[in-house]
C-alpha positions, 0 to 999 in steps of 0.5 A: 499500498505505501509502495503505491502511495508512493508511486502516486505521489512521485508521479503526481510530483512529475506533473506537477513539474512538468506543469512548471517547467512548461508554464515557465520555459521560453519557446521558439518560433523560427522564420527563414524563407532564405533556405525555407526552412521555418521551426516551431521549439519547446525545448525538451518536450516537442519540436516542429521542423517544416523544411522543403525537400525535392517533393516540395515540403516535408515536416519533422516532429518530435515529441519527447524522444520519438520523431514523426516524419510527413509531407505536407503536400500529402497531409494537405491533400488528406485534410482537403478530403475529409473537409469535401466529406465533410460538406457533404452531410447533412445540415443539422437546424440549430437553434438561434441562441439569443445574443447576451451582449452587446458585439461592439463590447465582445470585438473590443475584448478581444481586440485587446487580448490579442493586442496584450498576447501580441506584446508578450513576444520578444524578437531576438533576431529579424533580418529581411531584404526586399524590393518595391519594385520602383528604383527611386523608391529603393533609393530613398529607402536606403539612408532610410533604412540602415540608420534605424538597423541595429545588432539583432535587427536589420531591414535592406533594399535590393534591386533584384526583385527578391524578398527574404526574411529570417525571424527568430521570436521567443515567449512564454506562456507564463506571460499569456496569463495576464492577457488571459486574464484580463480578457476573461475579466471583460468577457464576464463584464460584458455579459452582466451589463 
C-alpha cells in the first residue's frame, strides 16, 4: 500500500513539475525564407520543423524522444478530402441563441486580448530584405533603413526583385496569463451588462 502511495505521489510531482516547466520555459518560433526552413521549438518537449525537399515541403516532429516525419502536401490533400466529405453531410438545424451582450464589446475585448498577446513576444533576431519594384523609391529607402538598423534587427533594400526574411521570436506561456485573465474579466463584465 505504501509503495502504491509513493508511486502516485511521484507521478503527481512529475505532472506538477512538467506543468511548471511548460509554463516557465520559453518557446521559439523561427522562420527563414532564404532556406525555406520554419520551426516551432519547445525545448525538451517537442519540435516541429517544416522545410523544403525534392518533393515539396516536409515536416519533422519530435515529441519527447519520438520522431515523426511526413510529407506536408499529402497531409493537406487528405485534410481537403475530409473537409469535402464533411461538407456533403446533412445540415443540422441549430437554435439561434440570443446574443446576451453587445457584439461591439465582445470584439473590443478580443482586440485587446490579441494586442496583449502580441505584446508578450520578444524578437531575438530579425532580418528582412525586399525590393519595392521602383528604383527611385528603393534609393530613397536605403538611407532610412540604414539609420534604423541595429545588431539584432535589420531591414535592407535590394534591386534584384528578391524578398527574404529571417526571424526568431521567443515567448513563454506564463506571459499569456495576464492578457488571458484581462480578457476573461472583460468578457464576464460584458455578459453582466
